[in-house]
C-alpha positions in Angstrom: 57.0 99.6 99.2 55.3 102.2 97.1 52.0 102.0 95.5 50.7 104.3 92.7 47.3 105.9 93.3 45.4 108.2 91.1 43.2 110.8 92.9 41.3 113.9 91.9 42.3 117.0 94.0 40.1 120.1 94.5 41.8 123.3 93.4 42.5 124.4 97.0 44.5 121.3 97.6 46.4 121.7 94.3 47.3 125.2 95.4 48.4 123.9 98.8 50.6 121.2 97.3 52.2 123.7 94.9 52.8 126.2 97.7 54.3 123.5 99.9 56.5 122.3 97.1 57.8 125.8 96.5 58.4 126.5 100.2 60.2 123.2 100.8 62.0 123.2 97.4 60.7 119.8 96.5 58.7 118.4 93.5 55.0 118.2 93.8 54.9 114.4 94.3 57.2 114.7 97.3 55.1 117.6 98.6 52.0 115.5 98.4 53.7 112.6 100.2 54.9 115.0 102.9 51.4 116.6 103.4 49.8 113.2 103.5 52.2 112.1 106.1 51.3 115.1 108.2 47.7 114.2 107.9 48.3 110.6 108.9 50.1 111.8 112.0 47.2 114.0 112.9 44.8 111.1 112.3 46.9 108.8 114.6 47.1 111.5 117.3 43.3 112.1 117.2 42.4 108.4 117.3 44.9 107.7 120.1 43.6 110.6 122.1 40.0 109.4 121.6 41.0 105.9 122.7 40.3 104.4 119.3 44.0 103.4 118.6 46.7 102.0 120.8 50.1 103.6 121.1 51.7 100.8 119.1 49.1 101.1 116.3 49.6 104.9 116.1 53.4 104.4 115.9 53.0 101.7 113.2 50.6 103.9 111.2 52.9 106.9 111.2 55.9 104.7 110.5 57.8 105.8 113.7 59.1 104.0 116.8 56.9 103.9 119.9 59.3 106.3 121.6 59.0 108.8 118.7 55.2 108.4 118.8 55.2 109.3 122.5 57.2 112.4 121.6 54.7 113.3 118.9 51.8 112.9 121.3 53.5 115.0 123.9 54.1 117.7 121.4 50.3 117.7 120.9 49.8 118.0 124.7 48.6 114.3 125.0 50.1 112.5 127.9 48.3 109.2 127.5 44.9 107.5 127.4 45.4 104.9 130.1 43.1 105.0 133.0 44.1 104.5 136.6 42.1 101.3 136.7 44.0 100.0 133.6 47.3 100.9 135.3 46.3 98.9 138.4 45.3 95.9 136.4 48.7 96.0 134.6 50.6 96.2 137.9 48.5 93.3 139.2 49.2 91.3 136.1 52.9 92.0 136.3 53.0 90.8 139.9 51.6 87.4 139.0 
């Protein structure tokens, strides 16, 4: 579902959108959506890395599968944010 939003963009972002649109050969609306999606991905990666977001929440936010989110995280050099203690608790829970 799409929602229309009106925003004011500083000149440097207008230039960035125009440049992206030209490079990718898309219209400016598509360019803005693509750039926002990149930003959302970076946001999800940072919050996952900082332990402020779960893997499932990051995947949902970026609109990808959990497996795809794992690949995205790996491409950013992030292997996981689960501690050894959390892993032990999960194993104990699974055994019960």
